[in-house]
A tleap script that builds the chain and sets N, CA, C and O, in Angstrom:
source leaprc.protein.ff14SB
mol = sequence {
  NMET TRP ILE PRO ASN TRP ASP THR ALA MET
  ASP SER ASP SER HIE ARG VAL VAL GLU PHE
  MET ARG GLU VAL GLU GLU ALA ALA GLU ASP
  VAL LEU THR THR LYS GLN GLN ILE VAL ASP
  LEU ASP VAL LYS ARG ASN ARG ASN ARG GLU
  ALA LEU ASN ALA LEU LYS ASN ASP LEU CYS
  SER GLU LYS VAL LYS VAL CYS PHE GLY HIE
  MET PHE ILE LYS LEU PRO LYS SER LYS THR
  ARG GLU MET ILE GLN ARG ASP GLN HIE GLN
  LEU ASP SER GLU LEU ASN ASP LEU HIE LYS
  ARG LEU LYS ALA ASN VAL ASN ARG LEU ASN
  GLU THR GLN GLY LYS PRO GLU LEU SER SER
  TYR ASN LEU LEU PRO LEU SER THR ASN GLU
  MET LYS ALA ILE LYS SER ILE LEU LYS CARG
}
set mol.1.N position { 17.751 128.627 230.488 }
set mol.1.CA position { 18.151 127.951 229.289 }
set mol.1.C position { 19.310 128.711 228.653 }
set mol.1.O position { 19.267 129.932 228.504 }
set mol.2.N position { 20.353 127.958 228.278 }
set mol.2.CA position { 21.550 128.562 227.718 }
set mol.2.C position { 21.498 128.505 226.192 }
set mol.2.O position { 21.232 127.446 225.623 }
set mol.3.N position { 21.745 129.612 225.536 }
set mol.3.CA position { 21.763 129.678 224.076 }
set mol.3.C position { 23.190 130.071 223.674 }
set mol.3.O position { 23.684 131.124 224.076 }
set mol.4.N position { 23.853 129.207 222.869 }
set mol.4.CA position { 25.240 129.532 222.500 }
set mol.4.C position { 25.306 130.774 221.628 }
set mol.4.O position { 24.400 131.066 220.847 }
set mol.5.N position { 26.377 131.473 221.783 }
set mol.5.CA position { 26.600 132.666 220.976 }
set mol.5.C position { 27.351 132.250 219.714 }
set mol.5.O position { 28.579 132.154 219.731 }
set mol.6.N position { 26.643 132.007 218.640 }
set mol.6.CA position { 27.233 131.500 217.398 }
set mol.6.C position { 28.148 132.524 216.756 }
set mol.6.O position { 29.138 132.166 216.118 }
set mol.7.N position { 27.825 133.783 216.920 }
set mol.7.CA position { 28.660 134.820 216.295 }
set mol.7.C position { 30.075 134.796 216.856 }
set mol.7.O position { 31.036 134.953 216.101 }
set mol.8.N position { 30.223 134.605 218.150 }
set mol.8.CA position { 31.534 134.557 218.785 }
set mol.8.C position { 32.314 133.338 218.313 }
set mol.8.O position { 33.510 133.437 218.040 }
set mol.9.N position { 31.651 132.188 218.214 }
set mol.9.CA position { 32.321 130.973 217.745 }
set mol.9.C position { 32.761 131.125 216.301 }
set mol.9.O position { 33.862 130.707 215.945 }
set mol.10.N position { 31.930 131.709 215.474 }
set mol.10.CA position { 32.269 131.908 214.062 }
set mol.10.C position { 33.420 132.904 213.926 }
set mol.10.O position { 34.306 132.718 213.090 }
set mol.11.N position { 33.412 133.949 214.735 }
set mol.11.CA position { 34.500 134.922 214.679 }
set mol.11.C position { 35.825 134.277 215.049 }
set mol.11.O position { 36.851 134.544 214.423 }
set mol.12.N position { 35.798 133.429 216.067 }
set mol.12.CA position { 37.013 132.754 216.502 }
set mol.12.C position { 37.537 131.820 215.415 }
set mol.12.O position { 38.733 131.820 215.127 }
set mol.13.N position { 36.648 131.019 214.803 }
set mol.13.CA position { 37.049 130.105 213.733 }
set mol.13.C position { 37.564 130.860 212.512 }
set mol.13.O position { 38.588 130.493 211.937 }
set mol.14.N position { 36.869 131.890 212.128 }
set mol.14.CA position { 37.296 132.648 210.944 }
set mol.14.C position { 38.621 133.361 211.218 }
set mol.14.O position { 39.450 133.510 210.321 }
set mol.15.N position { 38.810 133.798 212.457 }
set mol.15.CA position { 40.079 134.436 212.817 }
set mol.15.C position { 41.236 133.441 212.697 }
set mol.15.O position { 42.305 133.792 212.199 }
set mol.16.N position { 41.024 132.187 213.157 }
set mol.16.CA position { 42.055 131.150 213.044 }
set mol.16.C position { 42.354 130.814 211.591 }
set mol.16.O position { 43.510 130.602 211.226 }
set mol.17.N position { 41.325 130.766 210.767 }
set mol.17.CA position { 41.527 130.472 209.337 }
set mol.17.C position { 42.317 131.591 208.675 }
set mol.17.O position { 43.241 131.334 207.903 }
set mol.18.N position { 41.956 132.816 208.975 }
set mol.18.CA position { 42.667 133.965 208.395 }
set mol.18.C position { 44.119 133.975 208.857 }
set mol.18.O position { 45.022 134.249 208.067 }
set mol.19.N position { 44.346 133.680 210.122 }
set mol.19.CA position { 45.715 133.645 210.658 }
set mol.19.C position { 46.532 132.534 209.990 }
set mol.19.O position { 47.699 132.732 209.650 }
set mol.20.N position { 45.908 131.360 209.804 }
set mol.20.CA position { 46.580 130.248 209.121 }
set mol.20.C position { 46.946 130.636 207.693 }
set mol.20.O position { 48.064 130.383 207.246 }
set mol.21.N position { 46.018 131.242 206.986 }
set mol.21.CA position { 46.267 131.655 205.594 }
set mol.21.C position { 47.373 132.715 205.522 }
set mol.21.O position { 48.190 132.711 204.601 }
set mol.22.N position { 47.389 133.615 206.499 }
set mol.22.CA position { 48.436 134.636 206.531 }
set mol.22.C position { 49.816 133.996 206.706 }
set mol.22.O position { 50.770 134.370 206.025 }
set mol.23.N position { 49.913 133.032 207.621 }
set mol.23.CA position { 51.192 132.354 207.859 }
set mol.23.C position { 51.652 131.588 206.628 }
set mol.23.O position { 52.835 131.609 206.289 }
set mol.24.N position { 50.730 130.916 205.960 }
set mol.24.CA position { 51.071 130.169 204.743 }
set mol.24.C position { 51.524 131.136 203.645 }
set mol.24.O position { 52.502 130.871 202.947 }
set mol.25.N position { 50.818 132.244 203.496 }
set mol.25.CA position { 51.182 133.238 202.478 }
set mol.25.C position { 52.563 133.837 202.754 }
set mol.25.O position { 53.347 134.028 201.825 }
set mol.26.N position { 52.863 134.131 204.003 }
set mol.26.CA position { 54.180 134.670 204.352 }
set mol.26.C position { 55.278 133.670 204.038 }
set mol.26.O position { 56.312 134.034 203.478 }
set mol.27.N position { 55.060 132.419 204.394 }
set mol.27.CA position { 56.064 131.378 204.128 }
set mol.27.C position { 56.243 131.183 202.620 }
set mol.27.O position { 57.368 131.046 202.141 }
set mol.28.N position { 55.147 131.171 201.883 }
set mol.28.CA position { 55.231 131.008 200.426 }
set mol.28.C position { 55.930 132.210 199.793 }
set mol.28.O position { 56.709 132.051 198.854 }
set mol.29.N position { 55.659 133.387 200.294 }
set mol.29.CA position { 56.310 134.599 199.767 }
set mol.29.C position { 57.814 134.552 200.015 }
set mol.29.O position { 58.594 134.967 199.158 }
set mol.30.N position { 58.229 134.052 201.173 }
set mol.30.CA position { 59.656 133.909 201.460 }
set mol.30.C position { 60.310 132.942 200.482 }
set mol.30.O position { 61.422 133.190 200.016 }
set mol.31.N position { 59.630 131.840 200.167 }
set mol.31.CA position { 60.167 130.868 199.214 }
set mol.31.C position { 60.314 131.511 197.836 }
set mol.31.O position { 61.358 131.377 197.198 }
set mol.32.N position { 59.280 132.205 197.376 }
set mol.32.CA position { 59.318 132.818 196.050 }
set mol.32.C position { 60.366 133.925 195.955 }
set mol.32.O position { 61.040 134.063 194.934 }
set mol.33.N position { 60.499 134.703 197.008 }
set mol.33.CA position { 61.494 135.776 197.020 }
set mol.33.C position { 62.903 135.203 196.956 }
set mol.33.O position { 63.747 135.703 196.212 }
set mol.34.N position { 63.156 134.163 197.728 }
set mol.34.CA position { 64.477 133.537 197.727 }
set mol.34.C position { 64.778 132.928 196.368 }
set mol.34.O position { 65.899 133.049 195.873 }
set mol.35.N position { 63.795 132.274 195.754 }
set mol.35.CA position { 63.994 131.699 194.417 }
set mol.35.C position { 64.339 132.784 193.405 }
set mol.35.O position { 65.218 132.592 192.566 }
set mol.36.N position { 63.652 133.920 193.479 }
set mol.36.CA position { 63.927 135.005 192.531 }
set mol.36.C position { 65.319 135.578 192.750 }
set mol.36.O position { 66.000 135.922 191.784 }
set mol.37.N position { 65.750 135.685 193.990 }
set mol.37.CA position { 67.108 136.161 194.271 }
set mol.37.C position { 68.137 135.198 193.696 }
set mol.37.O position { 69.157 135.630 193.158 }
set mol.38.N position { 67.880 133.894 193.804 }
set mol.38.CA position { 68.793 132.897 193.244 }
set mol.38.C position { 68.878 133.048 191.734 }
set mol.38.O position { 69.968 133.000 191.163 }
set mol.39.N position { 67.736 133.229 191.085 }
set mol.39.CA position { 67.722 133.397 189.624 }
set mol.39.C position { 68.499 134.648 189.224 }
set mol.39.O position { 69.291 134.609 188.283 }
set mol.40.N position { 68.281 135.747 189.927 }
set mol.40.CA position { 68.970 137.001 189.603 }
set mol.40.C position { 70.486 136.870 189.753 }
set mol.40.O position { 71.241 137.314 188.887 }
set mol.41.N position { 70.927 136.261 190.851 }
set mol.41.CA position { 72.364 136.093 191.064 }
set mol.41.C position { 72.967 135.109 190.056 }
set mol.41.O position { 74.115 135.264 189.638 }
set mol.42.N position { 72.195 134.111 189.676 }
set mol.42.CA position { 72.686 133.143 188.696 }
set mol.42.C position { 72.854 133.793 187.323 }
set mol.42.O position { 73.798 133.473 186.601 }
set mol.43.N position { 71.961 134.691 186.963 }
set mol.43.CA position { 72.094 135.433 185.702 }
set mol.43.C position { 73.369 136.268 185.727 }
set mol.43.O position { 74.115 136.311 184.749 }
set mol.44.N position { 73.608 136.930 186.854 }
set mol.44.CA position { 74.820 137.743 186.984 }
set mol.44.C position { 76.071 136.868 186.911 }
set mol.44.O position { 77.061 137.251 186.288 }
set mol.45.N position { 76.031 135.698 187.544 }
set mol.45.CA position { 77.171 134.790 187.520 }
set mol.45.C position { 77.442 134.301 186.090 }
set mol.45.O position { 78.599 134.182 185.688 }
set mol.46.N position { 76.389 134.020 185.328 }
set mol.46.CA position { 76.562 133.605 183.935 }
set mol.46.C position { 77.158 134.721 183.080 }
set mol.46.O position { 77.978 134.460 182.200 }
set mol.47.N position { 76.752 135.952 183.334 }
set mol.47.CA position { 77.330 137.092 182.594 }
set mol.47.C position { 78.815 137.232 182.924 }
set mol.47.O position { 79.625 137.509 182.039 }
set mol.48.N position { 79.172 137.044 184.180 }
set mol.48.CA position { 80.581 137.099 184.565 }
set mol.48.C position { 81.373 135.987 183.882 }
set mol.48.O position { 82.496 136.202 183.427 }
set mol.49.N position { 80.781 134.803 183.815 }
set mol.49.CA position { 81.443 133.680 183.154 }
set mol.49.C position { 81.674 133.992 181.669 }
set mol.49.O position { 82.733 133.689 181.121 }
set mol.50.N position { 80.679 134.593 181.035 }
set mol.50.CA position { 80.831 135.002 179.633 }
set mol.50.C position { 81.944 136.038 179.482 }
set mol.50.O position { 82.726 135.984 178.532 }
set mol.51.N position { 82.009 136.970 180.413 }
set mol.51.CA position { 83.046 138.008 180.356 }
set mol.51.C position { 84.432 137.398 180.525 }
set mol.51.O position { 85.371 137.796 179.834 }
set mol.52.N position { 84.570 136.438 181.433 }
set mol.52.CA position { 85.871 135.780 181.623 }
set mol.52.C position { 86.289 135.029 180.359 }
set mol.52.O position { 87.459 135.054 179.978 }
set mol.53.N position { 85.334 134.362 179.710 }
set mol.53.CA position { 85.655 133.668 178.457 }
set mol.53.C position { 86.029 134.655 177.359 }
set mol.53.O position { 86.933 134.387 176.568 }
set mol.54.N position { 85.350 135.782 177.304 }
set mol.54.CA position { 85.684 136.799 176.304 }
set mol.54.C position { 87.087 137.346 176.547 }
set mol.54.O position { 87.832 137.593 175.599 }
set mol.55.N position { 87.449 137.536 177.824 }
set mol.55.CA position { 88.799 138.014 178.137 }
set mol.55.C position { 89.854 136.984 177.740 }
set mol.55.O position { 90.927 137.339 177.254 }
set mol.56.N position { 89.545 135.730 177.947 }
set mol.56.CA position { 90.488 134.666 177.612 }
set mol.56.C position { 90.692 134.569 176.094 }
set mol.56.O position { 91.801 134.311 175.625 }
set mol.57.N position { 89.620 134.776 175.339 }
set mol.57.CA position { 89.684 134.639 173.878 }
set mol.57.C position { 90.181 135.889 173.175 }
set mol.57.O position { 90.550 135.824 172.002 }
set mol.58.N position { 90.201 137.028 173.860 }
set mol.58.CA position { 90.663 138.283 173.255 }
set mol.58.C position { 92.180 138.384 173.374 }
set mol.58.O position { 92.707 138.644 174.455 }
set mol.59.N position { 92.873 138.178 172.272 }
set mol.59.CA position { 94.337 138.196 172.279 }
set mol.59.C position { 94.900 139.517 171.766 }
set mol.59.O position { 96.117 139.702 171.748 }
set mol.60.N position { 94.046 140.422 171.354 }
set mol.60.CA position { 94.495 141.634 170.667 }
set mol.60.C position { 95.093 142.693 171.585 }
set mol.60.O position { 96.185 143.195 171.320 }
set mol.61.N position { 94.409 143.025 172.628 }
set mol.61.CA position { 94.823 144.204 173.392 }
set mol.61.C position { 95.134 143.843 174.841 }
set mol.61.O position { 94.733 142.798 175.351 }
set mol.62.N position { 95.867 144.755 175.481 }
set mol.62.CA position { 96.193 144.588 176.896 }
set mol.62.C position { 95.159 145.265 177.789 }
set mol.62.O position { 95.069 144.957 178.978 }
set mol.63.N position { 94.388 146.174 177.229 }
set mol.63.CA position { 93.350 146.863 177.992 }
set mol.63.C position { 91.993 146.565 177.364 }
set mol.63.O position { 91.864 146.398 176.151 }
set mol.64.N position { 90.984 146.506 178.236 }
set mol.64.CA position { 89.616 146.247 177.781 }
set mol.64.C position { 88.694 147.303 178.369 }
set mol.64.O position { 88.990 147.910 179.398 }
set mol.65.N position { 87.568 147.509 177.692 }
set mol.65.CA position { 86.570 148.443 178.191 }
set mol.65.C position { 85.591 147.671 179.071 }
set mol.65.O position { 85.050 146.639 178.674 }
set mol.66.N position { 85.378 148.202 180.285 }
set mol.66.CA position { 84.500 147.569 181.259 }
set mol.66.C position { 83.380 148.553 181.593 }
set mol.66.O position { 83.621 149.742 181.801 }
set mol.67.N position { 82.154 148.037 181.641 }
set mol.67.CA position { 80.999 148.879 181.939 }
set mol.67.C position { 80.762 148.900 183.447 }
set mol.67.O position { 80.546 147.854 184.058 }
set mol.68.N position { 80.803 150.079 184.039 }
set mol.68.CA position { 80.477 150.290 185.450 }
set mol.68.C position { 79.269 151.215 185.505 }
set mol.68.O position { 79.404 152.426 185.327 }
set mol.69.N position { 78.099 150.656 185.747 }
set mol.69.CA position { 76.879 151.462 185.762 }
set mol.69.C position { 76.574 151.962 184.369 }
set mol.69.O position { 76.205 151.183 183.490 }
set mol.70.N position { 76.727 153.265 184.162 }
set mol.70.CA position { 76.456 153.866 182.864 }
set mol.70.C position { 77.728 154.396 182.205 }
set mol.70.O position { 77.657 155.215 181.289 }
set mol.71.N position { 78.895 153.930 182.667 }
set mol.71.CA position { 80.167 154.393 182.123 }
set mol.71.C position { 80.996 153.210 181.650 }
set mol.71.O position { 80.902 152.110 182.194 }
set mol.72.N position { 81.804 153.454 180.636 }
set mol.72.CA position { 82.797 152.475 180.209 }
set mol.72.C position { 84.163 152.991 180.611 }
set mol.72.O position { 84.498 154.149 180.363 }
set mol.73.N position { 84.950 152.124 181.232 }
set mol.73.CA position { 86.290 152.490 181.677 }
set mol.73.C position { 87.262 151.486 181.087 }
set mol.73.O position { 86.994 150.284 181.070 }
set mol.74.N position { 88.384 151.978 180.608 }
set mol.74.CA position { 89.406 151.106 180.044 }
set mol.74.C position { 90.335 150.668 181.171 }
set mol.74.O position { 90.943 151.495 181.851 }
set mol.75.N position { 90.433 149.339 181.358 }
set mol.75.CA position { 91.259 148.773 182.425 }
set mol.75.C position { 92.155 147.683 181.860 }
set mol.75.O position { 91.846 147.098 180.821 }
set mol.76.N position { 93.264 147.406 182.537 }
set mol.76.CA position { 94.111 146.284 182.103 }
set mol.76.C position { 93.341 144.962 182.229 }
set mol.76.O position { 92.501 144.795 183.113 }
set mol.77.N position { 93.649 144.041 181.331 }
set mol.77.CA position { 92.977 142.740 181.328 }
set mol.77.C position { 93.142 141.995 182.645 }
set mol.77.O position { 92.186 141.422 183.169 }
set mol.78.N position { 94.354 142.007 183.173 }
set mol.78.CA position { 94.609 141.254 184.413 }
set mol.78.C position { 93.774 141.800 185.567 }
set mol.78.O position { 93.209 141.032 186.346 }
set mol.79.N position { 93.694 143.127 185.680 }
set mol.79.CA position { 92.900 143.761 186.737 }
set mol.79.C position { 91.421 143.435 186.552 }
set mol.79.O position { 90.716 143.158 187.522 }
set mol.80.N position { 90.961 143.469 185.322 }
set mol.80.CA position { 89.564 143.155 185.032 }
set mol.80.C position { 89.248 141.704 185.385 }
set mol.80.O position { 88.214 141.415 185.988 }
set mol.81.N position { 90.138 140.802 185.008 }
set mol.81.CA position { 89.947 139.384 185.307 }
set mol.81.C position { 89.878 139.160 186.821 }
set mol.81.O position { 89.027 138.412 187.302 }
set mol.82.N position { 90.774 139.808 187.566 }
set mol.82.CA position { 90.772 139.678 189.027 }
set mol.82.C position { 89.455 140.166 189.630 }
set mol.82.O position { 88.890 139.520 190.513 }
set mol.83.N position { 88.973 141.308 189.147 }
set mol.83.CA position { 87.719 141.862 189.667 }
set mol.83.C position { 86.556 140.921 189.397 }
set mol.83.O position { 85.718 140.705 190.273 }
set mol.84.N position { 86.496 140.361 188.197 }
set mol.84.CA position { 85.394 139.467 187.853 }
set mol.84.C position { 85.484 138.177 188.668 }
set mol.84.O position { 84.462 137.657 189.116 }
set mol.85.N position { 86.691 137.662 188.862 }
set mol.85.CA position { 86.852 136.438 189.648 }
set mol.85.C position { 86.456 136.661 191.107 }
set mol.85.O position { 85.832 135.798 191.725 }
set mol.86.N position { 86.821 137.817 191.651 }
set mol.86.CA position { 86.407 138.138 193.026 }
set mol.86.C position { 84.882 138.209 193.117 }
set mol.86.O position { 84.276 137.717 194.069 }
set mol.87.N position { 84.280 138.834 192.105 }
set mol.87.CA position { 82.825 138.929 192.058 }
set mol.87.C position { 82.198 137.533 191.957 }
set mol.87.O position { 81.169 137.269 192.579 }
set mol.88.N position { 82.813 136.647 191.181 }
set mol.88.CA position { 82.315 135.277 191.051 }
set mol.88.C position { 82.355 134.553 192.400 }
set mol.88.O position { 81.397 133.870 192.763 }
set mol.89.N position { 83.436 134.694 193.132 }
set mol.89.CA position { 83.551 134.044 194.449 }
set mol.89.C position { 82.481 134.569 195.408 }
set mol.89.O position { 81.877 133.801 196.157 }
set mol.90.N position { 82.255 135.874 195.375 }
set mol.90.CA position { 81.227 136.466 196.232 }
set mol.90.C position { 79.844 135.963 195.825 }
set mol.90.O position { 79.025 135.634 196.684 }
set mol.91.N position { 79.582 135.902 194.525 }
set mol.91.CA position { 78.295 135.403 194.049 }
set mol.91.C position { 78.088 133.938 194.447 }
set mol.91.O position { 76.989 133.548 194.840 }
set mol.92.N position { 79.143 133.137 194.343 }
set mol.92.CA position { 79.045 131.727 194.729 }
set mol.92.C position { 78.674 131.581 196.201 }
set mol.92.O position { 77.824 130.762 196.550 }
set mol.93.N position { 79.310 132.372 197.063 }
set mol.93.CA position { 79.001 132.269 198.496 }
set mol.93.C position { 77.581 132.765 198.781 }
set mol.93.O position { 76.879 132.184 199.608 }
set mol.94.N position { 77.154 133.835 198.100 }
set mol.94.CA position { 75.791 134.323 198.289 }
set mol.94.C position { 74.773 133.295 197.810 }
set mol.94.O position { 73.741 133.092 198.448 }
set mol.95.N position { 75.066 132.646 196.683 }
set mol.95.CA position { 74.161 131.623 196.170 }
set mol.95.C position { 74.076 130.428 197.110 }
set mol.95.O position { 72.993 129.879 197.315 }
set mol.96.N position { 75.202 130.020 197.683 }
set mol.96.CA position { 75.176 128.925 198.655 }
set mol.96.C position { 74.314 129.280 199.863 }
set mol.96.O position { 73.536 128.457 200.346 }
set mol.97.N position { 74.462 130.514 200.345 }
set mol.97.CA position { 73.645 130.957 201.474 }
set mol.97.C position { 72.160 130.973 201.111 }
set mol.97.O position { 71.314 130.571 201.910 }
set mol.98.N position { 71.852 131.443 199.895 }
set mol.98.CA position { 70.456 131.483 199.471 }
set mol.98.C position { 69.868 130.078 199.315 }
set mol.98.O position { 68.700 129.857 199.637 }
set mol.99.N position { 70.664 129.137 198.826 }
set mol.99.CA position { 70.178 127.762 198.700 }
set mol.99.C position { 69.868 127.181 200.078 }
set mol.99.O position { 68.871 126.479 200.250 }
set mol.100.N position { 70.719 127.473 201.052 }
set mol.100.CA position { 70.454 127.002 202.419 }
set mol.100.C position { 69.183 127.649 202.971 }
set mol.100.O position { 68.361 126.988 203.604 }
set mol.101.N position { 69.037 128.961 202.718 }
set mol.101.CA position { 67.855 129.671 203.196 }
set mol.101.C position { 66.591 129.140 202.511 }
set mol.101.O position { 65.531 129.043 203.130 }
set mol.102.N position { 66.721 128.798 201.217 }
set mol.102.CA position { 65.575 128.258 200.490 }
set mol.102.C position { 65.115 126.940 201.100 }
set mol.102.O position { 63.916 126.702 201.242 }
set mol.103.N position { 66.066 126.087 201.459 }
set mol.103.CA position { 65.707 124.824 202.099 }
set mol.103.C position { 64.945 125.075 203.403 }
set mol.103.O position { 63.929 124.435 203.674 }
set mol.104.N position { 65.446 126.009 204.198 }
set mol.104.CA position { 64.781 126.322 205.465 }
set mol.104.C position { 63.392 126.904 205.218 }
set mol.104.O position { 62.443 126.575 205.930 }
set mol.105.N position { 63.271 127.767 204.214 }
set mol.105.CA position { 61.973 128.373 203.905 }
set mol.105.C position { 60.962 127.338 203.417 }
set mol.105.O position { 59.791 127.384 203.793 }
set mol.106.N position { 61.414 126.405 202.581 }
set mol.106.CA position { 60.514 125.358 202.089 }
set mol.106.C position { 60.063 124.470 203.250 }
set mol.106.O position { 58.894 124.096 203.335 }
set mol.107.N position { 60.990 124.141 204.134 }
set mol.107.CA position { 60.626 123.331 205.299 }
set mol.107.C position { 59.631 124.066 206.197 }
set mol.107.O position { 58.701 123.460 206.728 }
set mol.108.N position { 59.832 125.364 206.361 }
set mol.108.CA position { 58.897 126.157 207.175 }
set mol.108.C position { 57.525 126.206 206.515 }
set mol.108.O position { 56.506 126.117 207.200 }
set mol.109.N position { 57.487 126.348 205.185 }
set mol.109.CA position { 56.214 126.351 204.467 }
set mol.109.C position { 55.502 125.015 204.631 }
set mol.109.O position { 54.300 124.981 204.895 }
set mol.110.N position { 56.232 123.918 204.478 }
set mol.110.CA position { 55.623 122.598 204.649 }
set mol.110.C position { 55.115 122.399 206.075 }
set mol.110.O position { 54.040 121.838 206.291 }
set mol.111.N position { 55.898 122.864 207.040 }
set mol.111.CA position { 55.491 122.746 208.444 }
set mol.111.C position { 54.223 123.555 208.703 }
set mol.111.O position { 53.320 123.103 209.407 }
set mol.112.N position { 54.165 124.750 208.129 }
set mol.112.CA position { 52.999 125.612 208.308 }
set mol.112.C position { 51.754 124.967 207.710 }
set mol.112.O position { 50.659 125.081 208.262 }
set mol.113.N position { 51.930 124.291 206.585 }
set mol.113.CA position { 50.799 123.648 205.926 }
set mol.113.C position { 50.471 122.283 206.528 }
set mol.113.O position { 49.475 121.664 206.153 }
set mol.114.N position { 51.290 121.819 207.444 }
set mol.114.CA position { 51.052 120.530 208.076 }
set mol.114.C position { 51.556 119.360 207.251 }
set mol.114.O position { 51.162 118.217 207.484 }
set mol.115.N position { 52.425 119.639 206.289 }
set mol.115.CA position { 52.999 118.584 205.451 }
set mol.115.C position { 54.301 118.103 206.075 }
set mol.115.O position { 54.938 118.840 206.827 }
set mol.116.N position { 54.702 116.866 205.765 }
set mol.116.CA position { 55.977 116.375 206.311 }
set mol.116.C position { 57.162 117.075 205.637 }
set mol.116.O position { 57.061 117.574 204.516 }
set mol.117.N position { 58.269 117.093 206.350 }
set mol.117.CA position { 59.492 117.690 205.821 }
set mol.117.C position { 59.999 116.859 204.645 }
set mol.117.O position { 59.896 115.632 204.654 }
set mol.118.N position { 60.545 117.531 203.635 }
set mol.118.CA position { 61.084 116.831 202.472 }
set mol.118.C position { 62.424 116.219 202.848 }
set mol.118.O position { 63.398 116.941 203.062 }
set mol.119.N position { 62.480 114.910 202.931 }
set mol.119.CA position { 63.714 114.258 203.375 }
set mol.119.C position { 64.777 114.261 202.283 }
set mol.119.O position { 65.962 114.403 202.585 }
set mol.120.N position { 64.387 114.108 201.034 }
set mol.120.CA position { 65.378 114.072 199.953 }
set mol.120.C position { 65.934 115.456 199.648 }
set mol.120.O position { 66.918 115.581 198.920 }
set mol.121.N position { 65.328 116.473 200.187 }
set mol.121.CA position { 65.756 117.850 199.932 }
set mol.121.C position { 67.062 118.168 200.651 }
set mol.121.O position { 67.747 119.124 200.288 }
set mol.122.N position { 67.412 117.389 201.656 }
set mol.122.CA position { 68.624 117.631 202.439 }
set mol.122.C position { 69.785 116.754 202.011 }
set mol.122.O position { 70.752 116.614 202.760 }
set mol.123.N position { 69.716 116.160 200.829 }
set mol.123.CA position { 70.794 115.325 200.343 }
set mol.123.C position { 72.025 116.165 200.036 }
set mol.123.O position { 71.917 117.320 199.624 }
set mol.124.N position { 73.194 115.573 200.240 }
set mol.124.CA position { 74.457 116.245 199.944 }
set mol.124.C position { 75.154 115.498 198.814 }
set mol.124.O position { 75.015 114.280 198.709 }
set mol.125.N position { 75.903 116.204 197.963 }
set mol.125.CA position { 76.609 115.512 196.890 }
set mol.125.C position { 77.747 114.662 197.439 }
set mol.125.O position { 78.240 114.896 198.543 }
set mol.126.N position { 78.154 113.674 196.653 }
set mol.126.CA position { 79.271 112.820 197.053 }
set mol.126.C position { 80.565 113.622 197.035 }
set mol.126.O position { 80.749 114.510 196.203 }
set mol.127.N position { 81.450 113.299 197.955 }
set mol.127.CA position { 82.748 113.967 197.981 }
set mol.127.C position { 83.634 113.390 196.884 }
set mol.127.O position { 83.283 112.388 196.262 }
set mol.128.N position { 84.763 114.010 196.650 }
set mol.128.CA position { 85.705 113.544 195.627 }
set mol.128.C position { 86.199 112.143 195.939 }
set mol.128.O position { 86.285 111.298 195.048 }
set mol.129.N position { 86.523 111.896 197.193 }
set mol.129.CA position { 86.991 110.564 197.593 }
set mol.129.C position { 85.914 109.505 197.394 }
set mol.129.O position { 86.210 108.393 196.956 }
set mol.130.N position { 84.680 109.842 197.709 }
set mol.130.CA position { 83.587 108.890 197.521 }
set mol.130.C position { 83.377 108.581 196.034 }
set mol.130.O position { 83.112 107.436 195.666 }
set mol.131.N position { 83.496 109.592 195.193 }
set mol.131.CA position { 83.356 109.375 193.750 }
set mol.131.C position { 84.481 108.496 193.218 }
set mol.131.O position { 84.240 107.622 192.385 }
set mol.132.N position { 85.702 108.715 193.689 }
set mol.132.CA position { 86.825 107.881 193.260 }
set mol.132.C position { 86.600 106.427 193.665 }
set mol.132.O position { 86.880 105.512 192.891 }
set mol.133.N position { 86.094 106.217 194.881 }
set mol.133.CA position { 85.835 104.856 195.358 }
set mol.133.C position { 84.764 104.179 194.506 }
set mol.133.O position { 84.898 103.002 194.168 }
set mol.134.N position { 83.723 104.894 194.162 }
set mol.134.CA position { 82.664 104.329 193.328 }
set mol.134.C position { 83.180 103.992 191.940 }
set mol.134.O position { 82.859 102.938 191.392 }
set mol.135.N position { 83.991 104.900 191.362 }
set mol.135.CA position { 84.549 104.647 190.031 }
set mol.135.C position { 85.466 103.422 190.044 }
set mol.135.O position { 85.455 102.620 189.110 }
set mol.136.N position { 86.255 103.287 191.104 }
set mol.136.CA position { 87.155 102.137 191.166 }
set mol.136.C position { 86.380 100.823 191.304 }
set mol.136.O position { 86.788 99.793 190.768 }
set mol.137.N position { 85.271 100.871 192.020 }
set mol.137.CA position { 84.433 99.672 192.172 }
set mol.137.C position { 83.760 99.329 190.850 }
set mol.137.O position { 83.658 98.154 190.497 }
set mol.138.N position { 83.304 100.326 190.120 }
set mol.138.CA position { 82.617 100.091 188.862 }
set mol.138.C position { 83.557 99.585 187.765 }
set mol.138.O position { 83.112 98.902 186.843 }
set mol.139.N position { 84.843 99.909 187.850 }
set mol.139.CA position { 85.817 99.457 186.842 }
set mol.139.C position { 86.089 97.973 186.946 }
set mol.139.O position { 86.489 97.360 185.956 }
set mol.140.N position { 85.890 97.375 188.103 }
set mol.140.CA position { 86.194 95.954 188.320 }
set mol.140.C position { 85.286 95.066 187.544 }
set mol.140.O position { 85.409 93.844 187.616 }
savepdb mol mol.pdb
quit
């Protein structure tokens, strides 16, 4: 007479459940980490935007004080503006990369959980030409 070994079957099932939960947790952690990186870079980009506006509105001096770490250094306005604009371009490209990575991470999380891929998540904005065509049609 054969008696099944229930302990082995339970160990196998519990191992699969634990492995599934680990994969879901890793995917969710990747999504949350990417979102936090986007928020951090966006805060920095907003501070740069504020600094550029302050430089534009400051008509008094040719040199401005810029904070680098824990030091203030006096630099020409034009040089400061160039540095901030370069930083803005770099931040924009990093944010674009993070948004792409976030989409991939969300899709991986949904796949891990057995949910369908978000189809509307891959939408692209209209191009300039497409917007002009729509505006011209709406004016008629």
